[in-house]
N, CA, C, O and CB atoms as a CASP TS submission, in Angstrom:
PFRMAT TS
TARGET T0000
AUTHOR 0000-0000-0000
METHOD Language model
MODEL 1
PARENT N/A
ATOM      1  N   MET     1      -4.092  -9.079  -1.753  1.00  0.00           N
ATOM      2  CA  MET     1      -4.510 -10.425  -1.571  1.00  0.00           C
ATOM      3  C   MET     1      -5.949 -10.534  -2.056  1.00  0.00           C
ATOM      4  O   MET     1      -6.775  -9.684  -1.723  1.00  0.00           O
ATOM      5  CB  MET     1      -4.360 -10.860  -0.104  1.00  0.00           C
ATOM      6  N   ASP     2      -6.258 -11.549  -2.824  1.00  0.00           N
ATOM      7  CA  ASP     2      -7.616 -11.826  -3.267  1.00  0.00           C
ATOM      8  C   ASP     2      -8.234 -12.802  -2.268  1.00  0.00           C
ATOM      9  O   ASP     2      -7.749 -13.921  -2.098  1.00  0.00           O
ATOM     10  CB  ASP     2      -7.641 -12.406  -4.732  1.00  0.00           C
ATOM     11  N   VAL     3      -9.303 -12.369  -1.614  1.00  0.00           N
ATOM     12  CA  VAL     3      -9.933 -13.172  -0.564  1.00  0.00           C
ATOM     13  C   VAL     3     -11.281 -13.662  -1.067  1.00  0.00           C
ATOM     14  O   VAL     3     -12.092 -12.875  -1.554  1.00  0.00           O
ATOM     15  CB  VAL     3     -10.097 -12.354   0.755  1.00  0.00           C
ATOM     16  N   ASP     4     -11.517 -14.959  -0.950  1.00  0.00           N
ATOM     17  CA  ASP     4     -12.755 -15.542  -1.460  1.00  0.00           C
ATOM     18  C   ASP     4     -13.166 -16.727  -0.594  1.00  0.00           C
ATOM     19  O   ASP     4     -12.314 -17.456  -0.085  1.00  0.00           O
ATOM     20  CB  ASP     4     -12.590 -15.979  -2.933  1.00  0.00           C
ATOM     21  N   TYR     5     -14.452 -16.913  -0.432  1.00  0.00           N
ATOM     22  CA  TYR     5     -15.048 -18.038   0.287  1.00  0.00           C
ATOM     23  C   TYR     5     -14.643 -18.109   1.764  1.00  0.00           C
ATOM     24  O   TYR     5     -14.321 -19.180   2.279  1.00  0.00           O
ATOM     25  CB  TYR     5     -14.666 -19.322  -0.394  1.00  0.00           C
ATOM     26  N   LEU     6     -14.666 -16.956   2.435  1.00  0.00           N
ATOM     27  CA  LEU     6     -14.401 -16.930   3.870  1.00  0.00           C
ATOM     28  C   LEU     6     -15.653 -16.496   4.626  1.00  0.00           C
ATOM     29  O   LEU     6     -16.433 -15.680   4.135  1.00  0.00           O
ATOM     30  CB  LEU     6     -13.223 -15.985   4.190  1.00  0.00           C
ATOM     31  N   ASN     7     -15.837 -17.045   5.816  1.00  0.00           N
ATOM     32  CA  ASN     7     -16.934 -16.664   6.693  1.00  0.00           C
ATOM     33  C   ASN     7     -16.326 -16.242   8.023  1.00  0.00           C
ATOM     34  O   ASN     7     -15.830 -17.085   8.771  1.00  0.00           O
ATOM     35  CB  ASN     7     -17.967 -17.836   6.877  1.00  0.00           C
ATOM     36  N   GLY     8     -16.360 -14.936   8.328  1.00  0.00           N
ATOM     37  CA  GLY     8     -15.768 -14.419   9.551  1.00  0.00           C
ATOM     38  C   GLY     8     -16.694 -14.576  10.741  1.00  0.00           C
ATOM     39  O   GLY     8     -17.890 -14.298  10.654  1.00  0.00           O
ATOM     40  N   SER     9     -16.133 -15.024  11.852  1.00  0.00           N
ATOM     41  CA  SER     9     -16.922 -15.168  13.073  1.00  0.00           C
ATOM     42  C   SER     9     -16.001 -14.994  14.259  1.00  0.00           C
ATOM     43  O   SER     9     -14.993 -15.697  14.327  1.00  0.00           O
ATOM     44  CB  SER     9     -17.644 -16.543  13.127  1.00  0.00           C
ATOM     45  N   PRO    10     -16.277 -14.101  15.205  1.00  0.00           N
ATOM     46  CA  PRO    10     -17.405 -13.174  15.210  1.00  0.00           C
ATOM     47  C   PRO    10     -17.255 -12.114  14.121  1.00  0.00           C
ATOM     48  O   PRO    10     -16.153 -11.856  13.638  1.00  0.00           O
ATOM     49  CB  PRO    10     -17.535 -12.506  16.578  1.00  0.00           C
ATOM     50  N   ASP    11     -18.349 -11.521  13.754  1.00  0.00           N
ATOM     51  CA  ASP    11     -18.365 -10.656  12.569  1.00  0.00           C
ATOM     52  C   ASP    11     -17.680  -9.303  12.753  1.00  0.00           C
ATOM     53  O   ASP    11     -17.537  -8.577  11.769  1.00  0.00           O
ATOM     54  CB  ASP    11     -19.771 -10.425  12.156  1.00  0.00           C
ATOM     55  N   THR    12     -17.259  -8.933  13.931  1.00  0.00           N
ATOM     56  CA  THR    12     -16.651  -7.616  14.129  1.00  0.00           C
ATOM     57  C   THR    12     -15.131  -7.636  14.118  1.00  0.00           C
ATOM     58  O   THR    12     -14.511  -6.611  14.402  1.00  0.00           O
ATOM     59  CB  THR    12     -17.122  -7.036  15.423  1.00  0.00           C
ATOM     60  N   THR    13     -14.509  -8.764  13.801  1.00  0.00           N
ATOM     61  CA  THR    13     -13.060  -8.849  13.948  1.00  0.00           C
ATOM     62  C   THR    13     -12.290  -9.182  12.679  1.00  0.00           C
ATOM     63  O   THR    13     -11.063  -9.257  12.741  1.00  0.00           O
ATOM     64  CB  THR    13     -12.745  -9.856  14.960  1.00  0.00           C
ATOM     65  N   TRP    14     -12.915  -9.380  11.561  1.00  0.00           N
ATOM     66  CA  TRP    14     -12.220  -9.849  10.369  1.00  0.00           C
ATOM     67  C   TRP    14     -12.043  -8.739   9.344  1.00  0.00           C
ATOM     68  O   TRP    14     -12.915  -8.510   8.506  1.00  0.00           O
ATOM     69  CB  TRP    14     -12.972 -11.008   9.747  1.00  0.00           C
ATOM     70  N   TYR    15     -10.908  -8.052   9.417  1.00  0.00           N
ATOM     71  CA  TYR    15     -10.577  -6.969   8.485  1.00  0.00           C
ATOM     72  C   TYR    15      -9.425  -7.420   7.599  1.00  0.00           C
ATOM     73  O   TYR    15      -8.372  -7.816   8.098  1.00  0.00           O
ATOM     74  CB  TYR    15     -10.207  -5.657   9.249  1.00  0.00           C
ATOM     75  N   MET    16      -9.620  -7.361   6.292  1.00  0.00           N
ATOM     76  CA  MET    16      -8.588  -7.759   5.337  1.00  0.00           C
ATOM     77  C   MET    16      -7.722  -6.585   4.916  1.00  0.00           C
ATOM     78  O   MET    16      -6.687  -6.788   4.281  1.00  0.00           O
ATOM     79  CB  MET    16      -9.223  -8.391   4.116  1.00  0.00           C
ATOM     80  N   GLY    17      -8.113  -5.374   5.248  1.00  0.00           N
ATOM     81  CA  GLY    17      -7.369  -4.184   4.863  1.00  0.00           C
ATOM     82  C   GLY    17      -7.881  -3.608   3.562  1.00  0.00           C
ATOM     83  O   GLY    17      -8.600  -4.266   2.811  1.00  0.00           O
ATOM     84  N   ALA    18      -7.501  -2.378   3.309  1.00  0.00           N
ATOM     85  CA  ALA    18      -7.992  -1.662   2.132  1.00  0.00           C
ATOM     86  C   ALA    18      -7.340  -2.123   0.835  1.00  0.00           C
ATOM     87  O   ALA    18      -7.848  -1.810  -0.242  1.00  0.00           O
ATOM     88  CB  ALA    18      -7.768  -0.188   2.304  1.00  0.00           C
ATOM     89  N   ASN    19      -6.229  -2.857   0.904  1.00  0.00           N
ATOM     90  CA  ASN    19      -5.521  -3.270  -0.311  1.00  0.00           C
ATOM     91  C   ASN    19      -5.861  -4.686  -0.760  1.00  0.00           C
ATOM     92  O   ASN    19      -5.334  -5.149  -1.771  1.00  0.00           O
ATOM     93  CB  ASN    19      -4.041  -3.166  -0.092  1.00  0.00           C
ATOM     94  N   SER    20      -6.725  -5.377  -0.035  1.00  0.00           N
ATOM     95  CA  SER    20      -7.146  -6.724  -0.432  1.00  0.00           C
ATOM     96  C   SER    20      -8.348  -6.634  -1.357  1.00  0.00           C
ATOM     97  O   SER    20      -9.053  -5.625  -1.381  1.00  0.00           O
ATOM     98  CB  SER    20      -7.482  -7.589   0.808  1.00  0.00           C
ATOM     99  N   THR    21      -8.571  -7.691  -2.113  1.00  0.00           N
ATOM    100  CA  THR    21      -9.674  -7.732  -3.068  1.00  0.00           C
ATOM    101  C   THR    21     -10.743  -8.703  -2.586  1.00  0.00           C
ATOM    102  O   THR    21     -10.441  -9.836  -2.209  1.00  0.00           O
ATOM    103  CB  THR    21      -9.170  -8.135  -4.468  1.00  0.00           C
ATOM    104  N   ASP    22     -11.987  -8.256  -2.602  1.00  0.00           N
ATOM    105  CA  ASP    22     -13.123  -9.083  -2.200  1.00  0.00           C
ATOM    106  C   ASP    22     -13.543  -9.961  -3.371  1.00  0.00           C
ATOM    107  O   ASP    22     -13.969  -9.455  -4.410  1.00  0.00           O
ATOM    108  CB  ASP    22     -14.311  -8.203  -1.717  1.00  0.00           C
ATOM    109  N   GLY    23     -13.424 -11.284  -3.205  1.00  0.00           N
ATOM    110  CA  GLY    23     -13.815 -12.221  -4.253  1.00  0.00           C
ATOM    111  C   GLY    23     -15.319 -12.429  -4.347  1.00  0.00           C
ATOM    112  O   GLY    23     -15.774 -13.247  -5.146  1.00  0.00           O
ATOM    113  N   THR    24     -16.092 -11.717  -3.558  1.00  0.00           N
ATOM    114  CA  THR    24     -17.564 -11.648  -3.539  1.00  0.00           C
ATOM    115  C   THR    24     -18.260 -12.855  -2.930  1.00  0.00           C
ATOM    116  O   THR    24     -19.488 -12.838  -2.847  1.00  0.00           O
ATOM    117  CB  THR    24     -18.060 -11.472  -4.921  1.00  0.00           C
ATOM    118  N   HIS    25     -17.571 -13.888  -2.502  1.00  0.00           N
ATOM    119  CA  HIS    25     -18.211 -15.041  -1.878  1.00  0.00           C
ATOM    120  C   HIS    25     -17.933 -15.068  -0.374  1.00  0.00           C
ATOM    121  O   HIS    25     -17.958 -16.132   0.246  1.00  0.00           O
ATOM    122  CB  HIS    25     -17.725 -16.344  -2.533  1.00  0.00           C
ATOM    123  N   ASN    26     -17.667 -13.894   0.214  1.00  0.00           N
ATOM    124  CA  ASN    26     -17.306 -13.796   1.622  1.00  0.00           C
ATOM    125  C   ASN    26     -18.500 -13.387   2.468  1.00  0.00           C
ATOM    126  O   ASN    26     -19.439 -12.757   1.981  1.00  0.00           O
ATOM    127  CB  ASN    26     -16.169 -12.803   1.810  1.00  0.00           C
ATOM    128  N   SER    27     -18.450 -13.752   3.729  1.00  0.00           N
ATOM    129  CA  SER    27     -19.488 -13.367   4.679  1.00  0.00           C
ATOM    130  C   SER    27     -18.825 -12.828   5.940  1.00  0.00           C
ATOM    131  O   SER    27     -17.974 -13.489   6.534  1.00  0.00           O
ATOM    132  CB  SER    27     -20.421 -14.568   5.012  1.00  0.00           C
ATOM    133  N   GLN    28     -19.214 -11.648   6.335  1.00  0.00           N
ATOM    134  CA  GLN    28     -18.708 -10.992   7.547  1.00  0.00           C
ATOM    135  C   GLN    28     -17.198 -10.735   7.493  1.00  0.00           C
ATOM    136  O   GLN    28     -16.506 -10.844   8.505  1.00  0.00           O
ATOM    137  CB  GLN    28     -19.035 -11.840   8.766  1.00  0.00           C
ATOM    138  N   ILE    29     -16.703 -10.396   6.312  1.00  0.00           N
ATOM    139  CA  ILE    29     -15.309 -10.026   6.101  1.00  0.00           C
ATOM    140  C   ILE    29     -15.308  -8.578   5.626  1.00  0.00           C
ATOM    141  O   ILE    29     -16.075  -8.221   4.731  1.00  0.00           O
ATOM    142  CB  ILE    29     -14.594 -10.986   5.062  1.00  0.00           C
ATOM    143  N   TYR    30     -14.450  -7.733   6.219  1.00  0.00           N
ATOM    144  CA  TYR    30     -14.435  -6.311   5.908  1.00  0.00           C
ATOM    145  C   TYR    30     -13.168  -5.945   5.152  1.00  0.00           C
ATOM    146  O   TYR    30     -12.067  -6.317   5.557  1.00  0.00           O
ATOM    147  CB  TYR    30     -14.551  -5.477   7.187  1.00  0.00           C
ATOM    148  N   PHE    31     -13.326  -5.215   4.052  1.00  0.00           N
ATOM    149  CA  PHE    31     -12.208  -4.835   3.199  1.00  0.00           C
ATOM    150  C   PHE    31     -11.876  -3.367   3.409  1.00  0.00           C
ATOM    151  O   PHE    31     -11.817  -2.585   2.460  1.00  0.00           O
ATOM    152  CB  PHE    31     -12.528  -5.112   1.720  1.00  0.00           C
ATOM    153  N   THR    32     -11.663  -3.014   4.650  1.00  0.00           N
ATOM    154  CA  THR    32     -11.259  -1.676   5.064  1.00  0.00           C
ATOM    155  C   THR    32     -10.191  -1.837   6.142  1.00  0.00           C
ATOM    156  O   THR    32      -9.912  -2.947   6.595  1.00  0.00           O
ATOM    157  CB  THR    32     -12.487  -0.832   5.587  1.00  0.00           C
ATOM    158  N   VAL    33      -9.606  -0.726   6.542  1.00  0.00           N
ATOM    159  CA  VAL    33      -8.684  -0.722   7.671  1.00  0.00           C
ATOM    160  C   VAL    33      -9.538  -0.776   8.944  1.00  0.00           C
ATOM    161  O   VAL    33     -10.538  -0.064   9.037  1.00  0.00           O
ATOM    162  CB  VAL    33      -7.736   0.555   7.650  1.00  0.00           C
ATOM    163  N   PRO    34      -9.165  -1.601   9.919  1.00  0.00           N
ATOM    164  CA  PRO    34      -9.970  -1.682  11.137  1.00  0.00           C
ATOM    165  C   PRO    34      -9.924  -0.374  11.919  1.00  0.00           C
ATOM    166  O   PRO    34      -8.896   0.302  11.924  1.00  0.00           O
ATOM    167  CB  PRO    34      -9.487  -2.834  12.016  1.00  0.00           C
ATOM    168  N   PRO    35     -11.022  -0.006  12.580  1.00  0.00           N
ATOM    169  CA  PRO    35     -10.981   1.190  13.423  1.00  0.00           C
ATOM    170  C   PRO    35      -9.995   0.971  14.565  1.00  0.00           C
ATOM    171  O   PRO    35      -9.892  -0.136  15.093  1.00  0.00           O
ATOM    172  CB  PRO    35     -12.395   1.530  13.977  1.00  0.00           C
ATOM    173  N   LEU    36      -9.281   2.004  14.941  1.00  0.00           N
ATOM    174  CA  LEU    36      -8.296   1.866  16.015  1.00  0.00           C
ATOM    175  C   LEU    36      -8.932   1.360  17.304  1.00  0.00           C
ATOM    176  O   LEU    36      -8.279   0.672  18.089  1.00  0.00           O
ATOM    177  CB  LEU    36      -7.606   3.199  16.269  1.00  0.00           C
ATOM    178  N   SER    37     -10.193   1.693  17.525  1.00  0.00           N
ATOM    179  CA  SER    37     -10.859   1.249  18.748  1.00  0.00           C
ATOM    180  C   SER    37     -11.020  -0.260  18.807  1.00  0.00           C
ATOM    181  O   SER    37     -11.266  -0.807  19.882  1.00  0.00           O
ATOM    182  CB  SER    37     -12.211   1.905  18.868  1.00  0.00           C
ATOM    183  N   SER    38     -10.887  -0.952  17.671  1.00  0.00           N
ATOM    184  CA  SER    38     -11.029  -2.402  17.662  1.00  0.00           C
ATOM    185  C   SER    38      -9.698  -3.125  17.872  1.00  0.00           C
ATOM    186  O   SER    38      -9.673  -4.348  18.018  1.00  0.00           O
ATOM    187  CB  SER    38     -11.649  -2.846  16.359  1.00  0.00           C
ATOM    188  N   ILE    39      -8.593  -2.377  17.888  1.00  0.00           N
ATOM    189  CA  ILE    39      -7.281  -2.985  18.063  1.00  0.00           C
ATOM    190  C   ILE    39      -6.963  -3.061  19.556  1.00  0.00           C
ATOM    191  O   ILE    39      -6.867  -2.032  20.224  1.00  0.00           O
ATOM    192  CB  ILE    39      -6.188  -2.181  17.302  1.00  0.00           C
ATOM    193  N   ALA    40      -6.802  -4.266  20.073  1.00  0.00           N
ATOM    194  CA  ALA    40      -6.549  -4.466  21.505  1.00  0.00           C
ATOM    195  C   ALA    40      -5.067  -4.643  21.813  1.00  0.00           C
ATOM    196  O   ALA    40      -4.635  -4.364  22.931  1.00  0.00           O
ATOM    197  CB  ALA    40      -7.317  -5.675  22.005  1.00  0.00           C
ATOM    198  N   ALA    41      -4.277  -5.104  20.832  1.00  0.00           N
ATOM    199  CA  ALA    41      -2.862  -5.359  21.085  1.00  0.00           C
ATOM    200  C   ALA    41      -2.053  -5.156  19.818  1.00  0.00           C
ATOM    201  O   ALA    41      -2.562  -5.288  18.705  1.00  0.00           O
ATOM    202  CB  ALA    41      -2.653  -6.777  21.627  1.00  0.00           C
ATOM    203  N   ILE    42      -0.778  -4.831  20.011  1.00  0.00           N
ATOM    204  CA  ILE    42       0.172  -4.711  18.910  1.00  0.00           C
ATOM    205  C   ILE    42       1.341  -5.619  19.249  1.00  0.00           C
ATOM    206  O   ILE    42       1.956  -5.481  20.306  1.00  0.00           O
ATOM    207  CB  ILE    42       0.637  -3.213  18.685  1.00  0.00           C
ATOM    208  N   ALA    43       1.648  -6.546  18.351  1.00  0.00           N
ATOM    209  CA  ALA    43       2.736  -7.511  18.559  1.00  0.00           C
ATOM    210  C   ALA    43       2.598  -8.211  19.902  1.00  0.00           C
ATOM    211  O   ALA    43       3.594  -8.486  20.571  1.00  0.00           O
ATOM    212  CB  ALA    43       4.100  -6.812  18.472  1.00  0.00           C
ATOM    213  N   GLY    44       1.359  -8.499  20.294  1.00  0.00           N
ATOM    214  CA  GLY    44       1.109  -9.233  21.535  1.00  0.00           C
ATOM    215  C   GLY    44       1.127  -8.386  22.793  1.00  0.00           C
ATOM    216  O   GLY    44       0.940  -8.915  23.888  1.00  0.00           O
ATOM    217  N   VAL    45       1.346  -7.080  22.666  1.00  0.00           N
ATOM    218  CA  VAL    45       1.364  -6.185  23.830  1.00  0.00           C
ATOM    219  C   VAL    45       0.033  -5.444  23.886  1.00  0.00           C
ATOM    220  O   VAL    45      -0.361  -4.794  22.918  1.00  0.00           O
ATOM    221  CB  VAL    45       2.566  -5.174  23.759  1.00  0.00           C
ATOM    222  N   ALA    46      -0.655  -5.542  25.012  1.00  0.00           N
ATOM    223  CA  ALA    46      -1.952  -4.877  25.174  1.00  0.00           C
ATOM    224  C   ALA    46      -1.800  -3.374  25.017  1.00  0.00           C
ATOM    225  O   ALA    46      -0.897  -2.776  25.601  1.00  0.00           O
ATOM    226  CB  ALA    46      -2.567  -5.209  26.546  1.00  0.00           C
ATOM    227  N   LEU    47      -2.687  -2.752  24.226  1.00  0.00           N
ATOM    228  CA  LEU    47      -2.619  -1.304  24.023  1.00  0.00           C
ATOM    229  C   LEU    47      -2.747  -0.554  25.339  1.00  0.00           C
ATOM    230  O   LEU    47      -2.136   0.501  25.510  1.00  0.00           O
ATOM    231  CB  LEU    47      -3.711  -0.851  23.060  1.00  0.00           C
ATOM    232  N   ALA    48      -3.526  -1.080  26.265  1.00  0.00           N
ATOM    233  CA  ALA    48      -3.726  -0.409  27.550  1.00  0.00           C
ATOM    234  C   ALA    48      -2.410  -0.250  28.309  1.00  0.00           C
ATOM    235  O   ALA    48      -2.287   0.637  29.154  1.00  0.00           O
ATOM    236  CB  ALA    48      -4.729  -1.189  28.403  1.00  0.00           C
ATOM    237  N   SER    49      -1.424  -1.102  28.017  1.00  0.00           N
ATOM    238  CA  SER    49      -0.150  -1.018  28.731  1.00  0.00           C
ATOM    239  C   SER    49       0.891  -0.185  27.979  1.00  0.00           C
ATOM    240  O   SER    49       1.996   0.015  28.482  1.00  0.00           O
ATOM    241  CB  SER    49       0.395  -2.412  28.976  1.00  0.00           C
ATOM    242  N   ILE    50       0.554   0.299  26.789  1.00  0.00           N
ATOM    243  CA  ILE    50       1.488   1.102  26.001  1.00  0.00           C
ATOM    244  C   ILE    50       1.209   2.582  26.264  1.00  0.00           C
ATOM    245  O   ILE    50       0.115   3.071  25.983  1.00  0.00           O
ATOM    246  CB  ILE    50       1.367   0.774  24.475  1.00  0.00           C
ATOM    247  N   ALA    51       2.192   3.284  26.798  1.00  0.00           N
ATOM    248  CA  ALA    51       2.025   4.698  27.122  1.00  0.00           C
ATOM    249  C   ALA    51       2.442   5.601  25.964  1.00  0.00           C
ATOM    250  O   ALA    51       1.863   6.668  25.758  1.00  0.00           O
ATOM    251  CB  ALA    51       2.830   5.048  28.362  1.00  0.00           C
ATOM    252  N   LYS    52       3.465   5.159  25.200  1.00  0.00           N
ATOM    253  CA  LYS    52       3.981   5.989  24.114  1.00  0.00           C
ATOM    254  C   LYS    52       4.202   5.160  22.865  1.00  0.00           C
ATOM    255  O   LYS    52       4.459   3.959  22.946  1.00  0.00           O
ATOM    256  CB  LYS    52       5.283   6.674  24.529  1.00  0.00           C
ATOM    257  N   PHE    53       4.101   5.807  21.701  1.00  0.00           N
ATOM    258  CA  PHE    53       4.392   5.210  20.402  1.00  0.00           C
ATOM    259  C   PHE    53       5.341   6.149  19.695  1.00  0.00           C
ATOM    260  O   PHE    53       4.993   7.302  19.439  1.00  0.00           O
ATOM    261  CB  PHE    53       3.086   4.961  19.557  1.00  0.00           C
ATOM    262  N   CYS    54       6.537   5.679  19.373  1.00  0.00           N
ATOM    263  CA  CYS    54       7.567   6.516  18.739  1.00  0.00           C
ATOM    264  C   CYS    54       7.821   7.794  19.532  1.00  0.00           C
ATOM    265  O   CYS    54       8.035   8.860  18.954  1.00  0.00           O
ATOM    266  CB  CYS    54       7.156   6.869  17.306  1.00  0.00           C
ATOM    267  N   GLY    55       7.795   7.679  20.864  1.00  0.00           N
ATOM    268  CA  GLY    55       8.057   8.824  21.728  1.00  0.00           C
ATOM    269  C   GLY    55       6.883   9.760  21.930  1.00  0.00           C
ATOM    270  O   GLY    55       7.019  10.767  22.625  1.00  0.00           O
ATOM    271  N   ILE    56       5.736   9.459  21.344  1.00  0.00           N
ATOM    272  CA  ILE    56       4.556  10.316  21.469  1.00  0.00           C
ATOM    273  C   ILE    56       3.551   9.623  22.372  1.00  0.00           C
ATOM    274  O   ILE    56       3.284   8.433  22.205  1.00  0.00           O
ATOM    275  CB  ILE    56       3.927  10.630  20.072  1.00  0.00           C
ATOM    276  N   ALA    57       2.990  10.355  23.330  1.00  0.00           N
ATOM    277  CA  ALA    57       1.987   9.793  24.226  1.00  0.00           C
ATOM    278  C   ALA    57       0.796   9.304  23.415  1.00  0.00           C
ATOM    279  O   ALA    57       0.308  10.011  22.533  1.00  0.00           O
ATOM    280  CB  ALA    57       1.540  10.834  25.278  1.00  0.00           C
ATOM    281  N   ILE    58       0.331   8.102  23.710  1.00  0.00           N
ATOM    282  CA  ILE    58      -0.802   7.510  22.988  1.00  0.00           C
ATOM    283  C   ILE    58      -2.003   8.454  22.991  1.00  0.00           C
ATOM    284  O   ILE    58      -2.690   8.590  21.979  1.00  0.00           O
ATOM    285  CB  ILE    58      -1.192   6.155  23.614  1.00  0.00           C
ATOM    286  N   ALA    59      -2.254   9.100  24.113  1.00  0.00           N
ATOM    287  CA  ALA    59      -3.404  10.005  24.228  1.00  0.00           C
ATOM    288  C   ALA    59      -3.320  11.178  23.257  1.00  0.00           C
ATOM    289  O   ALA    59      -4.346  11.772  22.925  1.00  0.00           O
ATOM    290  CB  ALA    59      -3.512  10.529  25.649  1.00  0.00           C
ATOM    291  N   ASP    60      -2.116  11.523  22.795  1.00  0.00           N
ATOM    292  CA  ASP    60      -1.934  12.651  21.884  1.00  0.00           C
ATOM    293  C   ASP    60      -2.010  12.272  20.412  1.00  0.00           C
ATOM    294  O   ASP    60      -2.028  13.154  19.554  1.00  0.00           O
ATOM    295  CB  ASP    60      -0.619  13.300  22.154  1.00  0.00           C
ATOM    296  N   ILE    61      -2.055  10.972  20.099  1.00  0.00           N
ATOM    297  CA  ILE    61      -2.090  10.527  18.705  1.00  0.00           C
ATOM    298  C   ILE    61      -3.529  10.580  18.199  1.00  0.00           C
ATOM    299  O   ILE    61      -4.419   9.943  18.763  1.00  0.00           O
ATOM    300  CB  ILE    61      -1.506   9.088  18.561  1.00  0.00           C
ATOM    301  N   GLU    62      -3.744  11.339  17.140  1.00  0.00           N
ATOM    302  CA  GLU    62      -5.090  11.503  16.594  1.00  0.00           C
ATOM    303  C   GLU    62      -5.372  10.561  15.439  1.00  0.00           C
ATOM    304  O   GLU    62      -6.534  10.275  15.149  1.00  0.00           O
ATOM    305  CB  GLU    62      -5.291  12.922  16.142  1.00  0.00           C
ATOM    306  N   ALA    63      -4.329  10.069  14.770  1.00  0.00           N
ATOM    307  CA  ALA    63      -4.526   9.157  13.636  1.00  0.00           C
ATOM    308  C   ALA    63      -3.259   8.352  13.405  1.00  0.00           C
ATOM    309  O   ALA    63      -2.154   8.797  13.714  1.00  0.00           O
ATOM    310  CB  ALA    63      -4.914   9.939  12.351  1.00  0.00           C
ATOM    311  N   VAL    64      -3.444   7.148  12.852  1.00  0.00           N
ATOM    312  CA  VAL    64      -2.322   6.294  12.445  1.00  0.00           C
ATOM    313  C   VAL    64      -2.571   5.900  10.994  1.00  0.00           C
ATOM    314  O   VAL    64      -3.631   5.372  10.660  1.00  0.00           O
ATOM    315  CB  VAL    64      -2.179   5.014  13.379  1.00  0.00           C
ATOM    316  N   ALA    65      -1.604   6.155  10.148  1.00  0.00           N
ATOM    317  CA  ALA    65      -1.713   5.853   8.713  1.00  0.00           C
ATOM    318  C   ALA    65      -2.986   6.440   8.114  1.00  0.00           C
ATOM    319  O   ALA    65      -3.622   5.823   7.259  1.00  0.00           O
ATOM    320  CB  ALA    65      -1.682   4.339   8.483  1.00  0.00           C
ATOM    321  N   GLY    66      -3.350   7.632   8.567  1.00  0.00           N
ATOM    322  CA  GLY    66      -4.523   8.314   8.035  1.00  0.00           C
ATOM    323  C   GLY    66      -5.843   7.849   8.614  1.00  0.00           C
ATOM    324  O   GLY    66      -6.897   8.331   8.198  1.00  0.00           O
ATOM    325  N   VAL    67      -5.814   6.909   9.580  1.00  0.00           N
ATOM    326  CA  VAL    67      -7.042   6.416  10.199  1.00  0.00           C
ATOM    327  C   VAL    67      -7.212   7.094  11.548  1.00  0.00           C
ATOM    328  O   VAL    67      -6.339   6.999  12.410  1.00  0.00           O
ATOM    329  CB  VAL    67      -7.015   4.864  10.355  1.00  0.00           C
ATOM    330  N   SER    68      -8.329   7.774  11.731  1.00  0.00           N
ATOM    331  CA  SER    68      -8.597   8.504  12.954  1.00  0.00           C
ATOM    332  C   SER    68      -8.775   7.554  14.139  1.00  0.00           C
ATOM    333  O   SER    68      -9.320   6.460  13.985  1.00  0.00           O
ATOM    334  CB  SER    68      -9.835   9.374  12.784  1.00  0.00           C
ATOM    335  N   ASN    69      -8.319   7.970  15.314  1.00  0.00           N
ATOM    336  CA  ASN    69      -8.527   7.140  16.499  1.00  0.00           C
ATOM    337  C   ASN    69      -9.931   7.293  17.068  1.00  0.00           C
ATOM    338  O   ASN    69     -10.264   6.654  18.066  1.00  0.00           O
ATOM    339  CB  ASN    69      -7.505   7.486  17.561  1.00  0.00           C
ATOM    340  N   THR    70     -10.754   8.127  16.450  1.00  0.00           N
ATOM    341  CA  THR    70     -12.135   8.306  16.909  1.00  0.00           C
ATOM    342  C   THR    70     -13.134   7.591  16.015  1.00  0.00           C
ATOM    343  O   THR    70     -14.342   7.672  16.238  1.00  0.00           O
ATOM    344  CB  THR    70     -12.476   9.780  16.974  1.00  0.00           C
ATOM    345  N   SER    71     -12.631   6.888  14.997  1.00  0.00           N
ATOM    346  CA  SER    71     -13.568   6.194  14.095  1.00  0.00           C
ATOM    347  C   SER    71     -13.962   4.859  14.644  1.00  0.00           C
ATOM    348  O   SER    71     -14.742   4.140  14.019  1.00  0.00           O
ATOM    349  CB  SER    71     -12.964   6.014  12.715  1.00  0.00           C
TER
END
């Protein structure tokens, strides 16, 4: 996706992902994968209430799609 002329607010929540293109007229928009620590819910379910993902305890998952859970 080519993203242009956007102003993200608040500035810590607008991630377009690593496959989007920055049209250079953006403000407070990030073209990276968001850190796992910034994700509060998946499909509307709070992460704090999810104990397992694909049968694996959340506490044991070190990375998702190559993104570390400590970043």
